[in-house]
C-alpha positions in Angstrom: -35.8 -16.9 22.8 -34.8 -14.5 25.6 -32.0 -13.0 23.4 -34.6 -12.4 20.7 -36.8 -10.6 23.1 -33.8 -8.5 24.5 -32.7 -7.7 20.9 -36.2 -6.6 19.9 -36.6 -4.5 23.1 -33.2 -2.9 22.4 -34.2 -2.1 18.8 -37.5 -0.6 19.9 -35.8 1.6 22.5 -33.3 2.8 19.9 -36.2 3.7 17.6 -35.0 1.3 14.9 -38.4 -0.2 14.3 -40.3 2.3 12.2 -43.8 2.2 11.0 -45.2 4.4 8.3 -48.9 5.4 8.0 -50.2 5.3 4.5 -52.2 8.4 3.7 -54.8 6.9 1.3 -56.4 4.3 3.5 -54.9 5.0 6.9 -53.4 1.5 7.2 -50.0 1.1 8.9 -47.2 -0.9 7.3 -43.8 -1.9 8.5 -40.6 -1.2 6.6 -38.4 -4.0 5.3 -37.2 -6.5 7.9 -33.6 -5.3 7.7 -34.7 -1.9 8.8 -36.4 -3.2 11.9 -33.1 -3.4 13.8 -30.7 -1.9 11.4 -28.3 -0.4 13.9 -27.6 -3.5 16.0 -27.7 -6.0 13.2 -25.7 -3.8 10.8 -22.9 -3.3 13.3 -22.6 -7.0 13.9 -22.7 -7.7 10.1 -20.0 -5.0 9.5 -17.8 -6.7 12.1 -18.2 -10.0 10.3 -17.7 -8.4 6.9 -14.3 -6.7 7.8 -13.0 -10.0 9.2 -14.1 -12.2 6.3 -11.2 -11.1 4.0 -7.6 -10.0 4.5 -8.3 -6.7 2.7 -11.8 -5.0 2.7 -12.7 -1.7 1.1 -15.9 0.2 1.5 -16.1 2.5 -1.5 -18.3 4.4 -3.8 -18.7 2.3 -6.9 -16.7 -0.9 -7.6 -13.0 -1.6 -8.3 -13.9 -1.9 -12.0 -15.8 1.3 -11.9 -15.0 3.6 -9.0 -17.6 6.5 -8.7 -15.4 9.0 -6.9 -11.7 10.1 -7.1 -10.9 9.0 -3.6 -12.3 5.5 -4.2 -10.4 5.4 -7.5 -7.2 6.3 -5.7 -7.5 3.5 -3.2 -8.2 1.0 -6.1 -5.1 2.3 -8.0 -2.9 2.1 -4.9 -3.9 -1.5 -4.2 -3.5 -2.3 -7.9 0.1 -0.8 -7.9 0.9 -3.2 -5.1 -0.6 -6.1 -6.9 -3.5 -6.5 -4.5 -6.3 -7.8 -6.6 -7.9 -10.2 -4.2 -10.0 -8.1 -1.8 -13.6 -7.6 -0.8 -15.1 -4.3 -2.0 -18.5 -3.1 -1.0 -20.3 -0.4 -2.9 -21.9 2.0 -0.4 -23.8 3.8 -3.1 -26.1 0.7 -3.4 -27.1 0.8 0.3 -27.5 4.0 2.3 -27.7 2.0 5.6 -24.3 0.5 4.8 -22.9 3.9 3.8 -23.9 5.4 7.2 -23.3 2.2 9.1 -19.7 1.8 8.1 -19.1 5.4 9.1 -20.6 4.7 12.6 -18.7 1.4 12.8 -15.3 3.0 12.3 -16.0 6.4 13.7 -14.5 7.7 10.4 -16.7 10.2 8.6 -15.6 9.6 5.0 -15.7 6.9 2.3 -13.6 5.0 1.1 -12.6 3.0 4.2 -9.9 0.3 4.2 -9.6 -2.7 6.6 -6.7 -5.1 7.0 -7.4 -8.4 8.8 -10.5 -6.8 10.4 -8.7 -3.7 11.6 -9.6 -0.2 10.3 -6.6 1.3 8.4 -8.2 4.5 7.3 -9.3 6.3 4.2 -7.7 7.4 0.9 -5.4 9.9 2.6 -4.0 7.3 5.1 -3.5 4.6 2.4 -1.8 7.2 0.2 0.5 8.2 3.0 1.3 4.6 3.8 2.1 4.0 0.1 4.4 7.0 -0.1 6.3 6.3 3.1 6.6 2.5 2.5 4.5 1.4 5.4 1.9 -0.2 3.0 4.5 -2.7 1.8 5.2 -3.7 5.4 1.5 -4.0 6.3 0.8 -6.1 3.2 3.7 -8.4 4.2 2.0 -8.9 7.6 -1.1 -10.1 5.7 1.0 -12.5 3.7 0.8 -10.4 0.6 4.0 -9.6 -1.3 3.8 -6.1 -2.8 4.3 -6.0 -6.5 6.3 -2.8 -6.0 8.7 -4.7 -3.8 9.0 -7.4 -6.4 9.6 -4.8 -9.2 12.3 -3.2 -7.1 14.1 -6.5 -6.7 13.9 -7.2 -10.4 15.4 -3.8 -11.3 18.5 -4.5 -9.2 
């Protein structure tokens, strides 16, 4: 119970609990429960989300339908390496998630890629890792054999 009180107090001090007066009848109503302490809870949730899967991508759109060129590039790079089993979160569906992931990583842009709970970077970093071969090594650390490495072995 004390932790609930402490969390609530922290949220109130941070300004996370917001009420909105309704103009027509002057009643006050509270926003959705997830907004009451969005900053503290979202950061914890994001920590759990990035650790849940080996590869996690926060992107605009979905892997089947990326909604920006950078998100599409990340999807294509992962696809080239044969990485199809990863968690993808569409930040366009949730503005709190969109801003929260930027705050969580201290990285200002989307998409964002995580390996084993560790922030890797955005599209530019993943592209650079792909071009210099580091991505093959990082995937190997995750227990993922890159399809590009397999294709290279078959061509020899």
